[in-house]
C-alpha positions in Angstrom: -6.0 -29.4 -70.7 -9.6 -27.9 -69.4 -8.6 -29.1 -66.0 -5.2 -27.1 -66.0 -7.1 -23.9 -67.1 -9.4 -24.2 -64.2 -6.6 -25.1 -61.7 -4.8 -21.9 -63.2 -8.0 -19.7 -62.9 -8.5 -20.8 -59.3 -5.0 -19.9 -58.4 -5.3 -16.5 -59.9 -8.3 -15.6 -58.0 -6.8 -16.9 -54.8 -3.7 -14.8 -55.4 -5.7 -11.5 -56.4 -7.6 -11.9 -53.2 -4.5 -12.3 -51.1 -3.1 -9.2 -52.7 -6.1 -7.1 -52.3 -6.5 -7.7 -48.7 -3.4 -5.6 -48.1 -4.9 -2.5 -50.2 -7.3 -1.1 -47.6 -6.7 2.1 -45.8 -3.8 1.9 -43.3 -4.5 2.6 -39.7 -2.2 4.9 -38.1 -0.6 3.4 -34.9 -1.7 4.9 -31.7 1.1 6.5 -29.5 0.8 6.4 -25.8 1.1 9.9 -24.0 4.5 11.0 -23.2 5.8 9.0 -20.1 3.9 6.0 -21.4 0.6 4.6 -20.1 -2.6 6.3 -20.3 -3.4 9.9 -19.3 -5.3 8.5 -16.1 -3.6 9.7 -12.7 -4.6 8.1 -9.6 -4.2 9.6 -6.1 -5.1 7.7 -3.2 -4.2 6.5 0.3 -3.8 2.7 1.0 -1.6 -0.2 2.4 1.1 -1.7 0.9 0.5 -5.6 0.8 2.9 -8.6 0.3 1.1 -10.8 -2.1 2.6 -14.4 -2.1 1.7 -15.4 -5.9 4.6 -15.7 -8.4 7.3 -15.8 -6.1 5.7 -12.9 -4.2 5.3 -9.2 -4.5 4.1 -6.1 -3.1 1.0 -4.4 -4.2 -1.2 -1.6 -2.9 -4.7 -2.0 -1.8 -6.4 1.5 -1.6 -8.9 2.5 1.0 -11.7 1.9 -1.5 -10.4 -1.8 -2.1 -8.9 -1.1 -5.5 -5.9 -2.8 -6.0 -2.9 -1.6 -7.7 0.4 -3.4 -8.9 3.3 -0.8 -8.8 6.1 -1.3 -11.5 8.5 1.0 -9.4 7.6 0.6 -5.5 10.9 2.1 -3.9 12.3 -0.4 -1.8 11.9 1.7 1.6 8.1 1.1 1.0 8.3 -2.6 0.4 7.0 -3.3 3.8 3.7 -5.4 4.4 1.2 -3.2 6.2 2.9 0.1 5.5 0.3 2.9 5.3 0.9 5.2 2.5 -0.5 8.1 0.3 0.5 7.7 -3.4 0.1 9.2 -6.7 0.7 7.6 -10.2 -0.1 7.1 -13.6 -2.0 4.0 -14.8 0.0 1.8 -17.1 -2.7 0.3 -19.5 0.0 0.0 -22.1 1.8 -2.7 -20.1 1.2 -6.2 -19.1 2.1 -7.7 -15.9 2.6 -11.3 -15.0 0.8 -10.8 -11.5 -2.6 -10.6 -12.8 -3.6 -9.0 -9.4 -4.2 -5.5 -9.7 -4.3 -2.4 -12.1 -0.6 -1.5 -13.2 0.6 1.6 -12.0 3.8 3.9 -12.1 4.4 5.6 -8.9 5.0 9.5 -9.3 4.6 10.5 -5.5 4.6 8.3 -2.2 4.9 9.4 1.4 4.6 7.2 4.6 1.4 7.7 6.6 
């Protein structure tokens, strides 16, 4: 009978610990700025580059060497070696499969 009491006590302590872990202060979820992503905006010139990874995709290499993985590069700019001027929002709220550069949502683009 004593063994049953010890077992019951242990079970009670474990259940109380599990219940109390959910009683802390709630952390409010962070919401991204309107339009998604961070508030960081990038303006640069660079070159469109075809990258032969993961089935191939088009990235942008800026003049300073920074690599950008655009999520919405217009088809008319999807040409390897195309020089461009672009502006966009860094999308740190998204994850990409390319693992090649910083995800960016293009807001303005023009050929040079």
